C-alpha positions in Angstrom: -9.7 -39.9 3.1 -6.7 -40.3 5.4 -5.4 -38.8 8.4 -3.6 -34.8 8.5 -1.1 -34.6 8.4 0.6 -33.9 11.4 3.5 -30.3 11.1 6.5 -29.4 13.0 8.9 -27.9 13.8 10.8 -28.5 9.8 8.1 -26.0 8.3 10.5 -23.3 10.1 13.5 -24.0 7.6 10.4 -22.6 4.3 9.6 -19.5 6.4 9.3 -16.5 3.2 11.2 -13.6 5.3 10.5 -9.9 3.4 12.3 -9.2 -0.2 12.6 -5.2 -1.1 9.6 -3.4 -0.5 7.9 -5.5 2.5 8.3 -5.5 6.2 6.9 -7.1 9.0 3.7 -6.2 11.2 1.3 -7.2 13.9 -1.9 -7.8 13.5 -4.4 -4.6 15.8 -7.2 -5.1 15.4 -10.0 -7.6 12.1 -12.1 -4.6 10.4 -13.9 -7.3 8.6 -13.9 -9.1 5.5 -10.5 -9.6 4.1 -9.2 -5.9 6.0 -7.4 -6.2 8.9 -4.9 -2.9 10.9 -1.6 -3.6 10.9 0.9 -1.6 13.1 4.2 -2.3 10.8 8.3 -2.5 11.4 8.0 1.0 10.3 6.1 2.9 12.8 3.4 3.5 10.2 -0.4 1.2 10.9 -1.9 0.2 8.4 -5.1 -0.6 6.9 -4.4 -4.7 5.1 -5.6 -7.0 3.1 -5.4 -10.3 3.4 -4.6 -11.7 -1.3 -7.2 -13.9 -2.3 -5.3 -17.6 -2.1 -4.8 -17.4 1.3 -8.3 -15.6 2.0 -10.2 -19.1 3.1 -6.7 -21.1 3.7 -5.4 -19.5 6.5 -6.7 -18.1 9.4 -5.3 -14.8 10.9 -6.0 -13.6 14.2 -5.6 -10.8 16.4 -2.3 -10.9 17.5 -0.5 -12.4 14.4 3.0 -11.3 13.5 2.4 -11.6 8.9 4.4 -9.8 5.7 3.3 -6.5 4.4 4.1 -5.6 1.9 2.7 -1.4 0.9 0.1 -0.4 -2.0 2.9 1.3 -4.9 0.0 4.2 -3.8 -1.3 5.5 -0.2 1.9 3.6 0.8 1.8 5.0 4.5 -2.0 3.5 5.0 -2.3 0.4 3.2 -0.7 -2.7 1.9 -1.4 -6.4 1.5 -0.4 -9.4 3.5 0.6 -11.8 1.6 2.2 -14.5 4.6 1.4 -15.5 8.0 4.1 -16.5 10.9 3.5 -19.3 13.2 3.8 -19.0 16.9 7.3 -20.8 17.1 8.2 -19.1 14.2 7.9 -15.2 15.1 9.7 -17.0 18.3 12.5 -17.4 16.7 12.9 -14.1 14.6 12.2 -12.9 18.9 15.2 -14.4 19.2 16.9 -13.5 16.0 16.8 -10.2 16.6 14.2 -9.5 13.1 11.7 -8.7 15.2 11.2 -5.8 17.7 8.0 -6.0 18.9 
């Protein structure tokens, strides 16, 4: 089976930055199954779902920084979670001034 690969700070270079119509958010509450309450950078609190590709591969908890894409309809209340940032990545975003919360 072999050893698990140890990830280092090199993963900072592989960070996903917000594109058109995407924003940062912080998870405030777990709602069950694949739904989370997220406080977004634009001030809205959205019910977001974890997309299927991430569901059993990435574990998200309260306080994590995530990348949110609001839905085309219900833009102020719903969205999808596209990416979860590690603690070191969110600290780097705060130091660069991109993440305010």
